[in-house]
N, C-alpha and C positions, 0 to 999 in steps of 0.2 A: 468656093461657095457659089452656087447658082441662084438666080432670082427666085426660083422655086423654094430653095432653102430658106430665103428671107421670109417668104410667106408662111413658112411652117414655124418660125420662131415666135415665141410669146413668153410672157412671164408665167412662172408656175403659180397656180392658185393654191391658197391655203387648203390643206387637206387632200390635195390631188396627189395621187401616187404615194401615199405614206409608206415608208420603209422599202420602197423600191430602190435598189442600188443603181447608181449611175456614175458618170465620171466626175461629178461635181460634189465638192464639200460645201455645205450651206452653213452659214453663220446666222442664226435666227436671234433677233434682239426684240422680241415682242414687248418687253418692258418699256421700250422707247416710245411706243405708240401713246402712252400717257402724256409724254412731253410733246410729241408732234401734235396730238389732238388738243393740247392746251388744258387738260383736265386739272393740272396742278397749278395753273396760273390763278392768282388771286382774282376774285370777282370784282373787287374795287381797290382803291388805293389806300384804304384805311388800315389801321394797325391790326384790327381784329381779323382781317383776311390775309395779313402778311405772313408768309412762312418764316421770314427772318425775325419777326417779332414773336412768333410762337415757338420757334426752336429752342430758345434758352429755358423754357419751362419744362422741356423734356429732359430725360436722363441722357447722359453723354452717348451711350451706345445707340439708343433709339433715334436720337437726334443727329448722330454722326458728328457730334461736337468733339474736336481734337484738343481744344484749349479754351479756357475762359479767362479773360482779363478783367480789369476794373471797368472799363467802358466799351469794350469790344470783345468779340470772341471769334474763334477759328473753326470752320465747319467744312466737311467735305461737300463738294458740289454733287447733288443728287443725280445730275446729268452731265458727268464729266467729259471733257474733251480728251483727257489722258488720265491714267491712274495717278492718284495723289493730287488731283485738281482741288485746290482749296479755295475757300472764300473767307475773307476777313470782314466781318460785319459789325458796325456799331450796334449796341443794344437799343439805342434811341432810334425811332422811326423818322429818319431824315432822307431826303432824295438826293441832295447835292452836296458836293464836297465843301462848298462855301457855307453850308449850314452847320458843319461840325464845329465843336469847341476846339480850342488849341489842344486840350488834353486828349480828346477823342482822335484828333488828326495825328498827334504824336504816337498815341498807342497803336493806331492802325498802321502807321509806318514801321513801328518797332515790331509789331506782330508780323508784318509782311516779310521783314528781313529775317526774323526768326524762322518763319515758315520756310523760307528758302534754305536756311541752314539745316532745318530738321529733314526736309525732303531730300536734300543732298546726302545727309547721313543715312537715311533709310533706304533710299532708292538710286542714288548716284545718277541723277539726270545730267545731260550734257548742257542744259540751259533752261530758261524759263521765259514764258510770256506773262507779264504783269499788266493789269489794267482795270480800269473802271469805265463802264459804258454809262454815260450820264444822259438819261432820257431814252424813251423807247426808240426814237428815230436814230440814236446812236447804237442801238442793239441791245439795250438793257431788257432782259426778259421780265425782270421785276424792277421797274423804274422808280417805284415809290420808296424803296429802301436801298440806300447806297451799299455797295459791296465791292470789295477789292478782289480781283481773280489773281490767283497764283497757280500758274499752269506749268508743271514740269515738262520738259521736252527732251527727247532722246534722238540722236542721229538715226534717221530712217524710221521714225515713228509715224510718219505719214506715208500712206500707200494708197492703192487704188480704191480701197473700200469706202472711205467717205465720198470720193468723187463718183464712183460708179454705182455703189450700193447704198449710199447714204447711211453707212453703218460704221461704227467705230468699234474695233475689237479691244476689249479691256480684259487683261489677264487675271484680274483679282477682283473679288466681290467687295462692295463698299464697306461692309463690316470688318473685313480682314484689313482693308487699307486703313480704316479708322483706328483699329487696335494697334497696328504697326506704327502709325504716325503719332498716336498719343503716347506710346512708350518712348518713341524717339524724342518727342517733345520734352518729356520729363528728364531725359538724359542730356539733351543738347541745348536746351533753352537757358538763357542767362536768368539769374535770380530775379523774380518778380515779372517776368515776361512770358 
């Protein structure tokens, strides 16, 4: 590569050369711009603006709800790190783990363990990342409503795309993933969880 070649390189602009074949396969993820641009982030920390408070009022398919418990529910992450990325959320609008009642904390723990069993049965991941980001400074995208992440991981699931292209390839659409996990939940979950 010569220095002249470097001057000629640039990012492809949207709409430039549509349909012209070349040596590159492009993975377009325009739906991610909603997340990147912050359009789905709550305008304030109140319950009325909170997506985790609004989700339980929707039907399971539209809300991507996989399971409803007594004090918490399990929902697919709308912007998943990997296929099957679940969130375990209390119904109550609380920001911090220390604000949960004993029953809420116990159910979130039980639902997290069941979520791992269900995802293992449905998708056979090699491992999981589990976690809660407490506060915006800790990485919580929606800091006002506590949520536990359950992220399935597979050997080799990380590649150059997130680093180079800031893109994550997901092989299954969210509705199909929700249907798969909801069915697996019914089959694999202990009674009452």
